[in-house]
N, C-alpha and C positions, 0 to 999 in steps of 0.2 A: 521243428515248429517254433515260431517266435514266441518269446516269453509273454509278451502283451496279448497275443491272441489267446492265451489260456486264462488270463485273470485280470479283466480291464471292466470298469464300471463307468457308465455315463449318467451323469446326476444332472437333471434339468431342473433348476430352482425357480418355482412359480407359486408364490404365495398368493392369496386371493385379493389382499388389500392393494390398491393403487389410486392415489388421489388425484393425480393430474390427467391421467387418461383412465376413465372408469373400466374395470374389467380388462385391462389392458393385456393381460397374458393370453387371453382368448378371444380378443377383438379380430374382426374380419380383416384379413390383410390379403388383397387380391383373391378373395374368393374361398379362403379358408382360415381357421383360426391361426393366429401368428405362431403359437407355439408348435404347431403341426410341422413347422419349416426345421425348427431344431430336432424335433423327434424323428422325422423323416431323414435328415442329414446324417443324425447318429447311427440310425438303424442301416442306411444304405452304405455307410462307410466301411462296414465289416469288420471293425477294430475292437467291438465292444462286445462282452460276452451278456451284458444285461444294459438295457437303457431305460432309466426308471426316472420318475418325476416326484420331486418333493414338494408337496402341497399341503396347506390345511384347508382347501377348498373341495368340496365334493363335486362341483360342476366341472372344475378344472380336473380333477382326477377322472372324471367319466370321459372328457374330451380326450385326454392323455392316452387313456385305454383304448379309445377308438382309433386312434392313430397308430397304434402298436406299442406304446411304452407301458411299463408295468409301475403299479403304484402298490407296493408292498406293505407300506404303512403310511399313515397320516403324520404330517409335521406336527411338533408339539407346540403349544402355546408359547413357550419360551424362545422358540426360534421363528415365530411368526409375526413378532411385533416390530416396530420401527426401528429398534435399536439392536436387532440381531445382525450380525455380520454373516457374510458369505461363507467364512471360516467356520462360524459356529453352526451353519446349516449342514456344512459338508461333513463336520466331525460327528455331528449326531447321526447321519445317513450311515457314515462307516461304523459307528458304534452298534447301530440296529443290525447291521448286517453281521457284525462279529457275534453278536448275541445269537444268531442263528447259524454260528459256525461258518460263515462265508467270508472270507478274506480275499481282497484284490491286490494285485501289484501296483497297479496303475489306474488312476481316475482322471476324469474330465468334467468339470462343472461347466455346464452350457446354459447360457441364458436363453428365456423363453423368447424374448423378443430381439432376436438376433438372425433375421431371414438370410443375412448374405453369408452365413455359414454354409459351407457345402461339405459333402462326402470326401471330396477329395482333399480339401484343407484339414480335414480331421485325419485322414489317413497320412498325409505328409507330415502333419504335426507330430502324429503318434511315433511314426518312424523315425523322425528326428529326435524326439526326447529319448525314445529307447535306445537309440545308437549313440547317445552321448553319455558323459558322466555326471549330468545335471540331475537336479531334483524336480524342476518344473519348467515348463514352457508357456509363454505368454505371448498372444498376437499383439502387435503394436503397429502404429501407423506414425509416419513422420509428420510433424507439424508443417503445414503449407507455407507457413511465415515463420521465419526464426525467433523463438521467444526472447533470445538476447537482445533483439532490437525492439522489444515491447516499449509501450508509452504508458506512463502514468500521469493522472491529474492531482496535483498537489497544490492547495491553496489557490484553486481556480487555474493555476498554469500547467501547461502540458509540457512534459519532458521526458527524456529517456529512463527507463528503470535502471539500465546499465549504461551511463553515459559513455564508458569506454569503448563501447561497441558501435557507437553513432555513426561513424565513418567507416566501419569494417565491411567488406563486401559480403553479401549473404553466403556465397559460396565458399567463403573462407572460415565461416562459423561451424563449430561442430553441430551435425545433425542431433535434433532432439526427437524424441517419440513420446507417444501417450498410448495408454491401454486402449485397445478396440472397444472393450466391453463386450466380447461375444463368448470367449470361452478360455478356461485354465485347465492346462493338463499338468499332472504331477504324479510322482512317486507317492503311494499311499503311505508307505512307512515313514518317508521323509515328513510328508504333510503333517502326520500325527504327532511327529517329534516337535516341528517347528511351529505348527497351528497357524499357518499363513499362507496364502495363496502365492505372494512374492517371496519366494525363499533365498537363502544364501546364495545358491547355486541355480539360478533362473535364466534361462536362454530365451531369445526372442524369436518370433515367427512373423517376418514383416508382411503386412498386408497393404496392398495399394488403397489410395484415399478413396478411389471410386467404389471400394466394397466395403466402406466403413460408414454408419450413420447412428448417431445417437437418436433415440427415439424417447423424448422427455415430454413432449406435448403434442397437440394436434398438427401443427406446421411441421414438426420433425416427421411425423406418421406420412404426411403427404409427400414429403420430399423421399422419404425412404421407399414408398412405392414407386414414384417415378425413377429412383435410381435402379431399383430392382429390376423395372420393366425394361429398362436401357442396358444394363448390365449383365445381370443374371437371367433374365427372362429371354434374352435373345440367344443364349447359348445353345 
């Protein structure tokens, strides 16, 4: 039996506060609360012994449990404010489980507003991490336009941020990626030691641009729904 099958935890981080999109984590997304997509993907993946939601909000907790997640404890005030980091939340969760004499080998932080996460992605990512000698895995997407040829406005004038790249062909520039903002997988022991989701030995899981969408405002929400219907919903 694979090691991760025996001790892996999915942590869905969903605090109640959201300024730009009120009640964002449980807002309806194509017929159900958006957090439901993260919960269902984690449960259907079959790689987690427990799928839990870390929240400070009773309504979120009830919805999470309705869709099959566990809420064994509520998030503390210290990790519910605007200044708490993802790492702070994860460390608190792992600490609470340790107090109950439950220790996991692997963990996965899943964001509650990431409907493009699928069970297949989670399975493939966990297999990739476990079969590597790395501490963490992060889904990334390539910038559609090379940042090395980015423009800046200085003193009212437009110019290249890196003038040395002005005439370099895009295909000759090193590809640059950014975090998808969907999930983070990690060795719990290494995470507790380094206290960061990006660790010294972190490997990428490359995701196509069509399956990535930041959801920071109402326009992003509309785009995400259209993307989901065309890309994921058609499968």
